[in-house]
N, C-alpha and C positions, 0 to 999 in steps of 0.2 A: 739377603735371605734367599735360600735356594728355591727353585721351582717347586720342589716337593713340599717344602714348608709352606709356600704360598698356596699350594693346592689344598693343604690341610686347613689353612685359614679360609680359603674359598668355600670349602665344605662346611665349615663352622658358620660362615656368613650365610650360606644357603639354608642351613638348618634354622638360623635365627629368622631369616626371611620367611621360611615356611611357617614358623610359629606366629610371626606377625600377620601373615596372610590368614591363618586360622583364627587369630584373635579378631581380625577385621570381619571375617565371615560370620563369626559368632555375634559380633556387635550388630551386624546387619540383620541377622535372624532375630535377635532380641528386639530391635527396632520394629521389624515387621510384625512381630507378635504383639508389641504394645500398640501399634496402629490398628491391628485387628481387634484388640480389646476395646479401644476407643470406638471403633465402628460398631461393635456389638453393644456397647453402652448406649450410644446414640440411637441405634435401632430399637433397643429396648425402651428407651425414653419415648421415642415417637409412638411405638405401639401402646405404651402405657397411657400417653396422652389421648390417643385414639379411643382407648377403652373408657377413659374418663368422660370424653365427649359423648360416647354412646350411653353411658350410664347417666350422664347429666341430662340427656334428653328424656330418659325414663324417670328422672328425679331421684335425688338422694339428699340426705341431711347435711347440715352445716358441719357437723363433726366429721363425717366421711369426707366432705370436700376439703376440710382443713388437713386431714390425714393425707389425702391425695396430693395436696399442694406441698406439704412437708416432704413427702417422698420424692416428688419431682425436684424439689430443692436439693435433696440429697443426691439425686441422679445428676443434677447440674454440677454439684460440687465434685462428684466422682469424675465427671467428664473434664473438669478443670484440672483436677489432680492428674488425670491420665495425660492431658496435654503437657503438663510439666514433666511427667515421666518421659514422654516422647521427645521433648526438647532436650532433656539431659541425654537420652539415648542417641540423639542426632549428634550431639557434641562428642560423645564417646566414640561413635562410629567414625566421625571425621578425624579425631585424634589417632585412632587406630589405623586409619587409611594413610595418614601422614607418616606414621611410624613404619608402616609396611613399605611405602614408597621410598622413604629414606634408607631403609635397610636394603631395598632392592638396588638403590644407587651404590651403596657400599659394596654389595656383592659384585656388581658390574665393574666397579673400579678395580677390585682385586682380580677379577677375571681379565680385565684389560691389561693389568700389570703382568699377569702370567703370560698372556699372549705376547706382550712386548719382550719379555725375557726369552720366550721360546723363539721368537723371530730373531732376536739378537744372537742367541746361541746357534741358530741355524746359519745365520750370516757368517758368524765366526768360523763355524765348521766348513762352510763353503770356501771362505778365504783360505783356511788352512789347507783344504784339499787342493785349491788352485795353486797355492804356494808349492805344495808337494809335486803337482803336475808340472809346474814351471821348472822346479829343481830337476825333476826327472828329464824333462825335455832338454834343459841346459846340459846336464851330464851326458845325455845321449848325443847331443850335438858336439860336445867337446871330445867324446870318445871317437866319434866318426871323423872329426877333423884331425884328431891325433893319429888315427889309423891312416888317413889319406896322406899325411905328411911323411909317413914312413916309407 
């Protein structure tokens, strides 16, 4: 495969790496949003319980108390569901990070191959140039020697 073809492959691999990095970044943002939602739910639950305690001191009926407890149960359930969403988001973020790092390794391997090809081509060109210089020096020496013998 020519260096030019490898450079196209390297660009393609770079584009794939960029997409993987973007996917990972989006997964991290989503995870952060879900953590923020959980924090908001927990804060709301604490505030709601604080309100219940204040109203409880003032006194309220059994029906109101039951409604408060039912709502607190719903908030607890929402927090549990949000924790599950966060667990899933963590897995997705980890998978996308692994995909990004794997793609990064592929790109680096192609770039390493390109560098090896360039180094080999440069060494070949230098050997060819040295051979030409050696040939020129030999021809010059032989002409000089031939001229001296006349």
